[in-house]
C-alpha positions as CSV (number, residue, x, y, z in Angstrom):
1,X,111.9,103.7,98.2
2,X,111.3,107.4,97.8
3,X,111.7,109.8,94.9
4,X,113.9,113.0,95.0
5,X,111.3,114.9,97.0
6,X,111.0,112.2,99.6
7,X,107.6,110.9,98.4
8,X,107.1,107.2,98.8
9,X,106.7,105.4,95.4
10,X,104.1,102.6,95.0
11,X,102.3,100.6,92.4
12,X,100.1,102.7,90.1
13,X,102.1,106.0,90.6
14,X,103.2,108.0,87.6
15,X,106.9,108.9,87.7
16,X,109.3,110.9,85.6
17,X,112.9,109.9,85.0
18,X,115.2,112.6,83.8
19,X,118.9,113.1,83.4
20,X,119.7,109.5,82.3
21,X,122.7,108.8,80.1
22,X,120.6,107.2,77.4
23,X,117.9,109.6,76.1
24,X,115.4,106.7,75.7
25,X,115.3,106.3,79.5
26,X,114.2,109.9,80.1
27,X,110.4,109.6,80.0
28,X,107.2,109.3,82.0
29,X,106.4,105.9,83.4
30,X,103.7,104.2,85.5
31,X,104.9,101.8,88.3
32,X,103.6,98.4,87.3
33,X,105.1,96.4,90.2
34,X,106.9,97.5,93.3
35,X,108.8,95.5,96.1
36,X,106.3,94.0,98.5
37,X,103.6,93.5,95.9
38,X,101.8,90.1,96.3
39,X,102.5,89.1,92.7
40,X,106.1,90.5,92.4
41,X,109.2,88.9,93.8
42,X,111.7,91.4,92.5
43,X,113.6,93.9,94.6
44,X,113.3,96.7,92.0
45,X,110.4,98.7,90.6
46,X,109.0,97.6,87.3
47,X,108.1,100.6,85.2
48,X,106.1,100.9,81.9
49,X,106.7,103.9,79.7
50,X,103.6,106.0,78.8
51,X,102.8,108.4,76.1
52,X,101.6,112.0,76.7
53,X,98.0,110.9,76.5
54,X,98.5,108.3,79.2
55,X,98.5,105.1,77.1
56,X,101.3,102.6,77.4
57,X,104.1,102.7,74.7
58,X,104.1,99.5,72.7
59,X,107.8,99.0,72.0
60,X,110.8,99.5,74.4
61,X,108.4,100.3,77.2
62,X,109.9,98.4,80.2
63,X,112.4,99.8,82.6
64,X,113.5,99.1,86.2
65,X,114.3,101.4,89.1
66,X,117.0,101.7,90.2
67,X,117.9,102.3,86.5
68,X,120.0,99.5,85.0
69,X,122.6,99.9,82.3
70,X,122.9,97.0,79.7
71,X,125.4,97.6,77.0
72,X,128.2,95.4,75.5
73,X,131.0,97.9,75.7
74,X,132.7,98.0,79.2
75,X,133.9,101.6,78.7
76,X,130.4,102.8,77.7
77,X,128.9,100.9,80.7
78,X,131.2,102.7,83.1
79,X,130.5,106.0,81.5
80,X,126.8,105.5,81.6
81,X,126.8,104.2,85.1
82,X,128.8,107.1,86.4
83,X,126.6,109.6,84.6
84,X,123.4,108.1,85.9
85,X,124.7,107.9,89.5
86,X,125.5,111.6,89.3
87,X,122.7,113.0,87.2
88,X,119.5,111.0,86.9
89,X,116.4,111.8,89.0
90,X,113.0,110.3,89.6
91,X,110.0,112.4,90.4
92,X,106.6,111.1,91.6
93,X,103.8,112.8,89.6
94,X,100.4,113.0,91.2
95,X,97.5,114.7,89.5
96,X,93.7,114.7,89.5
97,X,91.6,115.9,86.7
98,X,88.0,117.0,87.3
99,X,86.6,115.2,84.2
100,X,88.4,111.9,85.0
101,X,91.0,112.5,82.2
102,X,94.5,113.7,82.7
103,X,96.8,116.0,80.9
104,X,100.1,114.4,81.9
105,X,102.2,116.8,79.8
106,X,101.1,119.9,81.7
107,X,101.6,118.3,85.0
108,X,105.0,117.0,84.1
109,X,106.3,120.5,83.1
110,X,105.0,122.0,86.3
111,X,106.7,119.3,88.5
112,X,110.0,119.6,86.7
113,X,110.1,123.4,87.0
114,X,109.3,123.2,90.7
115,X,112.0,120.6,91.5
116,X,114.8,121.6,89.1
């Protein structure tokens, strides 16, 4: 599967999800598993939410791509699903830092400005 810019997504890539109905879903993630991985039988991408410093968020940190909507209200489900289908985007973020560290925040802002 490819992101909005046509770049192939694979395990270990950093991605940004934006424009989702639920604000909690708009974040930077690392792809933990992708279809075709030896230890993954799913058809979706398993994503782990990360902080600005690159560490994994401890709570509410798992998402799947394509983004799923799980809510008890059928009206809210239809509203969220329609909004996500029309508005959300995923961007593959690639960066290299000379000292081995990474400033994800800076890179994310640059990518979003270029694509938006």
